[in-house]
Rosetta silent file (secondary structure, phi, psi, omega in degrees, C-alpha in Angstrom):
SEQUENCE: XXXXXXXXXXXXXXXXXXXXXXXXXXXXXXXXXXXXXXXXXXXXXXXXXXXXXXXXXXXXXXXXXXXXXXXXXXXXXXXXXXXXXXXXXXXXXXXXXXXXXXXXXXXXXXXXXXXXXXXXXXXXXX
SCORE:     score description
SCORE:     0.000 S_00000001
   1 L     0.000  163.840 -178.882   12.265   15.271    5.664 S_00000001
   2 L   -72.454  133.997  174.951    9.439   12.879    4.952 S_00000001
   3 E  -132.990  133.147  171.727   10.434    9.242    4.648 S_00000001
   4 E  -123.562  121.058 -175.112    8.295    6.267    3.768 S_00000001
   5 E  -124.343  115.018  179.770   10.140    2.950    3.954 S_00000001
   6 E   -88.507  152.735  174.156    8.522   -0.261    2.779 S_00000001
   7 E  -153.161  166.172  174.773    9.515   -3.747    3.857 S_00000001
   8 L   103.893   -3.530  177.730    8.229   -7.285    3.714 S_00000001
   9 L   -71.838  173.758  178.498    8.407   -8.034    0.019 S_00000001
  10 E   163.028 -165.494  179.699    9.911  -11.188   -1.413 S_00000001
  11 E  -103.172  129.466 -179.411    9.368  -14.308   -3.458 S_00000001
  12 E  -141.912  152.739  177.963    6.329  -16.436   -2.706 S_00000001
  13 E   -81.334  158.743  175.100    4.489  -19.248   -4.442 S_00000001
  14 L   -52.250  133.537 -178.454    0.996  -18.918   -5.843 S_00000001
  15 L    91.014   -8.380 -179.237   -1.503  -19.054   -3.001 S_00000001
  16 L   -81.414 -177.271 -176.928    0.968  -17.782   -0.444 S_00000001
  17 L  -131.875  151.753  171.797    0.865  -14.724    1.763 S_00000001
  18 E  -142.909  152.162  173.609    3.004  -11.714    2.499 S_00000001
  19 E  -122.003  116.256  176.943    2.631   -8.785    4.858 S_00000001
  20 E   -91.774  145.318  176.232    4.055   -5.493    3.720 S_00000001
  21 E  -125.708  151.029  176.219    4.895   -2.729    6.170 S_00000001
  22 E  -135.655  118.437  178.808    5.536    0.942    5.613 S_00000001
  23 E   -97.714  124.768 -177.456    7.265    3.042    8.259 S_00000001
  24 E  -109.206  143.639  175.445    6.569    6.758    8.016 S_00000001
  25 E  -150.520  158.995  176.578    8.545    9.617    9.529 S_00000001
  26 L    81.755   10.071  177.956    8.870   13.359    9.124 S_00000001
  27 L  -144.895  160.451  175.913    5.157   14.036    8.722 S_00000001
  28 L   -79.381   87.415 -168.094    2.057   14.304   10.881 S_00000001
  29 H   -54.530  -39.380 -170.659    1.080   10.762   10.019 S_00000001
  30 H   -70.039   -8.361  178.252   -2.388   10.821   11.539 S_00000001
  31 H  -105.725    7.072 -179.545   -3.704   13.445    9.101 S_00000001
  32 L  -108.972  133.348  164.017   -2.636   11.629    5.945 S_00000001
  33 E   -66.419  147.141  178.705   -4.507    9.066    3.932 S_00000001
  34 E  -122.527  132.698 -179.595   -2.184    6.169    3.156 S_00000001
  35 E  -122.991  150.209  169.866   -2.208    4.208   -0.066 S_00000001
  36 E  -110.575  124.027  178.617   -0.534    1.084   -1.361 S_00000001
  37 E  -117.357  161.217  172.590    0.243    1.186   -5.060 S_00000001
  38 E  -138.332  152.733  178.226    1.927   -1.306   -7.326 S_00000001
  39 E  -141.244  119.634  176.472    3.741   -1.059  -10.584 S_00000001
  40 L   -99.435  156.494 -179.611    4.613   -3.938  -12.855 S_00000001
  41 L   -55.190  129.426  177.587    7.000   -3.603  -15.809 S_00000001
  42 L    77.803    4.347 -178.863    5.290   -1.881  -18.735 S_00000001
  43 L  -119.731  158.549  176.529    2.144   -1.116  -16.742 S_00000001
  44 L   -70.589  154.835  173.652    0.751    1.982  -15.103 S_00000001
  45 L   -70.875  131.194 -178.626    1.010    2.471  -11.374 S_00000001
  46 E  -127.731  147.215  176.472   -2.239    1.370   -9.763 S_00000001
  47 E   -83.675  125.244  177.004   -3.686    1.735   -6.309 S_00000001
  48 E   -97.721  -27.801  179.923   -4.421   -1.627   -4.744 S_00000001
  49 E  -162.909  150.721  176.254   -5.585   -0.354   -1.349 S_00000001
  50 E  -149.169  150.785 -179.957   -5.916    2.828    0.643 S_00000001
  51 E  -131.184  139.139 -177.262   -6.920    3.730    4.168 S_00000001
  52 L   -71.362  164.915 -174.348   -8.239    7.032    5.391 S_00000001
  53 L   -58.009  -31.093  178.216   -6.383    9.234    7.849 S_00000001
  54 L   -92.459  -10.435 -179.517   -8.480    8.012   10.764 S_00000001
  55 L    87.621    1.194 -175.077   -8.477    4.436    9.568 S_00000001
  56 L   -85.738  -10.947 -177.760  -12.239    4.252    9.313 S_00000001
  57 L  -132.428  132.702  177.304  -12.482    3.954    5.557 S_00000001
  58 E  -129.839  151.303  174.666  -10.682    1.604    3.201 S_00000001
  59 E  -134.005  151.207 -178.126  -10.837    1.066   -0.535 S_00000001
  60 E  -137.899  147.993  169.163   -9.519   -1.763   -2.681 S_00000001
  61 L   -67.285  146.997 -179.295   -8.946   -2.456   -6.328 S_00000001
  62 L   -56.988  -32.995 -175.514  -11.380   -5.025   -7.668 S_00000001
  63 L   -69.355  -15.751 -177.260   -8.480   -7.337   -8.473 S_00000001
  64 L  -119.965   -3.333 -179.061   -7.482   -7.676   -4.807 S_00000001
  65 L   -57.024  134.401 -179.576  -10.804   -7.463   -2.957 S_00000001
  66 L    85.065  -10.411  179.880  -11.195  -10.303   -0.520 S_00000001
  67 L  -115.074  -34.590 -177.591   -7.467  -11.141   -0.689 S_00000001
  68 E  -108.520  150.449  176.376   -5.697   -7.988    0.535 S_00000001
  69 E  -140.453  126.754  178.761   -6.281   -5.990    3.715 S_00000001
  70 E  -102.299  142.324  177.038   -4.864   -2.565    4.526 S_00000001
  71 E  -149.428  165.275  179.349   -4.486   -1.278    8.082 S_00000001
  72 E  -143.419  155.937  175.884   -2.654    1.444    9.927 S_00000001
  73 E  -129.166  100.172 -175.483   -1.334    2.155   13.392 S_00000001
  74 L   -66.185  -29.876  179.274   -1.198    5.897   13.945 S_00000001
  75 L   -67.151  -33.213 -179.537    0.644    5.519   17.249 S_00000001
  76 L   -98.254   -1.477 -175.005    3.467    3.663   15.494 S_00000001
  77 L    49.899   50.413 -178.493    3.192    5.667   12.233 S_00000001
  78 E  -126.557  148.208  170.499    2.935    2.413   10.311 S_00000001
  79 E  -130.724  145.715 -172.783    0.712    1.164    7.532 S_00000001
  80 E  -127.592  154.918  172.102    0.383   -2.480    6.544 S_00000001
  81 E  -135.370  107.907  175.210   -0.821   -4.519    3.601 S_00000001
  82 E   -87.123  122.353 -177.352   -1.719   -8.137    4.297 S_00000001
  83 E  -118.820  117.908 -179.757   -1.736  -10.039    1.023 S_00000001
  84 L  -117.206  164.600  177.403   -3.271  -13.504    0.889 S_00000001
  85 L    48.682   49.056 -175.726   -3.976  -15.957   -1.920 S_00000001
  86 L   -65.779  146.356 -178.326   -1.304  -14.336   -4.030 S_00000001
  87 L  -122.137  157.296  177.445   -1.338  -14.815   -7.778 S_00000001
  88 H   -54.995  -33.503 -179.889    1.409  -14.403  -10.397 S_00000001
  89 H   -71.038   -6.649  173.518   -0.372  -11.278  -11.649 S_00000001
  90 H   -82.942   -6.777  179.704    0.263   -9.669   -8.252 S_00000001
  91 L   -61.814  124.274 -177.227    3.961   -9.540   -9.104 S_00000001
  92 E  -178.413  172.196  165.707    5.085   -5.919   -8.991 S_00000001
  93 E   -87.043  128.498 -179.452    6.955   -3.305   -7.003 S_00000001
  94 E  -104.797  129.773 -177.297    4.696   -2.208   -4.159 S_00000001
  95 E  -123.879  142.445  171.145    4.930    1.370   -2.920 S_00000001
  96 E  -101.442  153.997 -175.881    3.276    3.163   -0.055 S_00000001
  97 E  -145.667  152.122  179.309    2.228    6.763   -0.356 S_00000001
  98 E  -117.704  130.656  179.690    0.854    9.525    1.849 S_00000001
  99 E  -128.513  141.254 -171.616   -1.836   11.918    0.702 S_00000001
 100 L  -111.890   57.928 -176.868   -3.191   14.895    2.540 S_00000001
 101 L  -101.668  -13.261 -179.146   -6.783   15.429    1.463 S_00000001
 102 L    50.124   36.485  179.827   -8.598   14.605    4.720 S_00000001
 103 L   -84.712  164.569  178.670  -11.448   13.185    2.670 S_00000001
 104 L   -69.280  -33.399  178.769  -14.038   10.771    3.985 S_00000001
 105 L  -120.799  130.201 -177.419  -12.880    8.168    1.473 S_00000001
 106 L   -66.069  146.446  179.544   -9.187    7.875    0.589 S_00000001
 107 L   -73.491  158.359 -179.587   -8.144    8.722   -2.941 S_00000001
 108 L  -124.497    7.905  179.645   -6.884    6.067   -5.341 S_00000001
 109 L  -109.048  146.628 -172.042   -5.119    8.157   -7.976 S_00000001
 110 H   -60.282  -33.149 -175.624   -1.426    9.017   -7.883 S_00000001
 111 H   -67.896  -14.008  178.803   -1.946   12.781   -8.206 S_00000001
 112 H   -90.456    2.439 -178.473   -3.663   12.821   -4.813 S_00000001
 113 L  -115.064  132.613 -170.798   -0.581   11.502   -3.019 S_00000001
 114 L   -96.629  -30.797 -174.549    2.228   13.799   -1.985 S_00000001
 115 E  -129.596  143.726 -174.135    4.927   11.500   -0.633 S_00000001
 116 E  -134.373  145.404  170.256    6.168    8.139   -1.878 S_00000001
 117 L   -85.916  178.899 -178.515    8.391    5.342   -0.684 S_00000001
 118 L   -83.965  -21.198  177.174   10.978    3.560   -2.822 S_00000001
 119 L   100.226  157.853  175.142    9.014    0.353   -3.030 S_00000001
 120 E  -134.545  136.882 -175.403    9.487   -3.320   -2.246 S_00000001
 121 E   -80.651  132.463  172.122    9.468   -6.107   -4.814 S_00000001
 122 E  -119.686  123.873  179.539    6.828   -8.807   -4.612 S_00000001
 123 E  -125.247  124.584 -179.898    7.265  -11.791   -6.898 S_00000001
 124 E  -112.618  118.111 -178.137    4.706  -14.580   -7.057 S_00000001
 125 E   -91.062  146.370 -178.813    5.848  -17.746   -8.786 S_00000001
 126 L   -90.090    0.000    0.000    3.444  -20.056  -10.563 S_00000001
């Protein structure tokens, strides 16, 4: 079965960095767009970054542009989220997701993603 397993979360001070990883198995990874979403208590799940199936197109939420970078390694079936200059408002559970639309630009809404990981907690202290 499909498995997406996130790692790399933790507690960091404001201005710090974290690198999240997502290991995928059980799917033809190279044909799926991959997204990183986050969900804070009492808030909707939002897409912070997504990368297209070939890796040539990325999208970011306005709140993280210039601070976060998404990348993927199709040979290793891994997707990464480098998070720099972290802020307390970045605190959330971060989830990776796989979506199979083969679009030129990856989708950013939850309904376009078919498989989800369990998430990893990121906490940014002020």
